[in-house]
Z-matrix of the N, CA and C atoms (Angstrom, degrees):
N
C 1 1.463
C 2 1.529 1 109.70
N 3 1.327 2 115.36 1 126.67
C 4 1.463 3 120.96 2 -178.01
C 5 1.516 4 110.22 3 -81.05
N 6 1.317 5 116.12 4 137.04
C 7 1.465 6 121.52 5 179.60
C 8 1.519 7 109.33 6 -77.45
N 9 1.320 8 115.79 7 123.22
C 10 1.462 9 120.93 8 -178.22
C 11 1.525 10 109.67 9 -87.11
N 12 1.318 11 115.38 10 98.40
C 13 1.467 12 121.24 11 -176.57
C 14 1.527 13 110.70 12 -65.06
N 15 1.330 14 115.67 13 -41.51
C 16 1.458 15 120.19 14 -177.61
C 17 1.528 16 110.96 15 -60.76
N 18 1.332 17 116.29 16 -44.46
C 19 1.465 18 120.87 17 -179.38
C 20 1.525 19 110.30 18 -65.43
N 21 1.320 20 116.30 19 -40.40
C 22 1.464 21 120.72 20 -179.90
C 23 1.528 22 110.50 21 -64.46
N 24 1.323 23 116.60 22 -43.78
C 25 1.465 24 120.92 23 179.06
C 26 1.526 25 110.57 24 -63.26
N 27 1.328 26 116.26 25 -40.42
C 28 1.461 27 120.89 26 179.36
C 29 1.528 28 110.10 27 -61.74
N 30 1.337 29 115.24 28 -41.23
C 31 1.460 30 120.78 29 179.96
C 32 1.525 31 110.53 30 -63.08
N 33 1.328 32 116.26 31 -46.60
C 34 1.463 33 121.53 32 179.71
C 35 1.525 34 110.14 33 -62.82
N 36 1.320 35 115.74 34 -42.77
C 37 1.463 36 120.77 35 -179.42
C 38 1.523 37 110.77 36 -60.01
N 39 1.331 38 115.67 37 -45.87
C 40 1.463 39 119.87 38 -179.47
C 41 1.523 40 110.93 39 -63.50
N 42 1.317 41 116.31 40 -40.16
C 43 1.464 42 120.39 41 179.94
C 44 1.524 43 111.03 42 -64.01
N 45 1.339 44 115.76 43 -45.92
C 46 1.466 45 120.50 44 -179.02
C 47 1.525 46 110.53 45 -65.30
N 48 1.331 47 116.09 46 -41.95
C 49 1.462 48 120.05 47 179.14
C 50 1.522 49 110.36 48 -62.20
N 51 1.334 50 116.11 49 -40.12
C 52 1.461 51 120.55 50 178.80
C 53 1.517 52 111.48 51 -62.87
N 54 1.334 53 116.18 52 -43.57
C 55 1.458 54 121.20 53 178.95
C 56 1.525 55 110.66 54 -64.82
N 57 1.322 56 115.87 55 -43.90
C 58 1.461 57 120.31 56 -179.19
C 59 1.525 58 110.47 57 -63.98
N 60 1.321 59 115.25 58 -40.98
C 61 1.466 60 119.90 59 -179.91
C 62 1.522 61 110.12 60 -62.78
N 63 1.323 62 115.87 61 -45.43
C 64 1.467 63 120.28 62 179.87
C 65 1.526 64 110.47 63 -62.92
N 66 1.311 65 115.59 64 -40.39
C 67 1.461 66 121.35 65 -177.08
C 68 1.527 67 111.34 66 -65.91
N 69 1.332 68 115.70 67 -38.81
C 70 1.460 69 119.31 68 -172.89
C 71 1.523 70 113.57 69 -98.89
N 72 1.340 71 116.14 70 3.42
C 73 1.458 72 119.15 71 175.61
C 74 1.520 73 110.73 72 -69.98
N 75 1.337 74 115.83 73 -21.14
C 76 1.460 75 121.11 74 -178.66
C 77 1.527 76 111.05 75 -61.84
N 78 1.321 77 116.96 76 -35.42
C 79 1.464 78 119.48 77 -178.09
C 80 1.517 79 109.54 78 -98.15
N 81 1.330 80 115.35 79 67.40
C 82 1.466 81 120.39 80 -177.02
C 83 1.524 82 111.31 81 -76.27
N 84 1.336 83 116.08 82 -29.02
C 85 1.462 84 120.01 83 -179.69
C 86 1.514 85 111.28 84 -69.20
N 87 1.335 86 114.89 85 -44.47
C 88 1.466 87 119.91 86 178.98
C 89 1.519 88 109.58 87 -87.03
N 90 1.298 89 115.35 88 158.10
C 91 1.460 90 118.66 89 174.94
C 92 1.528 91 108.09 90 -86.76
N 93 1.312 92 114.81 91 118.84
C 94 1.469 93 119.40 92 -175.14
C 95 1.523 94 110.14 93 -83.20
N 96 1.304 95 114.95 94 141.65
C 97 1.466 96 119.67 95 179.16
C 98 1.524 97 109.04 96 -95.36
N 99 1.312 98 115.40 97 88.59
C 100 1.463 99 121.24 98 -178.14
C 101 1.525 100 111.94 99 -79.56
N 102 1.329 101 115.60 100 -35.07
C 103 1.465 102 119.04 101 -173.61
C 104 1.525 103 113.20 102 -56.89
N 105 1.332 104 119.77 103 -49.30
C 106 1.466 105 119.09 104 178.28
C 107 1.524 106 112.39 105 -60.27
N 108 1.324 107 115.82 106 -35.04
C 109 1.468 108 119.68 107 179.42
C 110 1.521 109 109.90 108 -65.92
N 111 1.322 110 115.65 109 -46.59
C 112 1.464 111 119.61 110 -179.83
C 113 1.526 112 110.98 111 -65.38
N 114 1.314 113 115.96 112 -39.59
C 115 1.464 114 119.58 113 178.35
C 116 1.530 115 110.05 114 -62.79
N 117 1.324 116 116.00 115 -39.98
C 118 1.463 117 119.86 116 179.03
C 119 1.526 118 110.19 117 -65.10
N 120 1.340 119 115.98 118 -40.67
C 121 1.461 120 120.37 119 -179.42
C 122 1.524 121 111.28 120 -64.98
N 123 1.339 122 115.26 121 -48.93
C 124 1.458 123 118.93 122 -172.35
C 125 1.516 124 112.91 123 -88.08
N 126 1.325 125 116.91 124 -19.07
C 127 1.454 126 119.57 125 178.33
C 128 1.515 127 111.97 126 -61.21
N 129 1.331 128 115.50 127 -32.52
C 130 1.465 129 120.33 128 -179.27
C 131 1.520 130 111.71 129 -77.37
N 132 1.336 131 117.13 130 -26.49
C 133 1.461 132 120.20 131 -172.16
C 134 1.514 133 113.09 132 -96.87
N 135 1.327 134 116.60 133 -25.13
C 136 1.470 135 118.95 134 -175.19
C 137 1.522 136 110.34 135 -86.40
């Protein structure tokens, strides 16, 4: 059975996005800067 890298990456991405969303939902009044956080997270892995 071949390991589906694309599916695995999609799964990880969804999990990280979910965690980030939950983490930054606290600051609903302010506009949260998610992009730099995501770039920092994925910049190390890609």
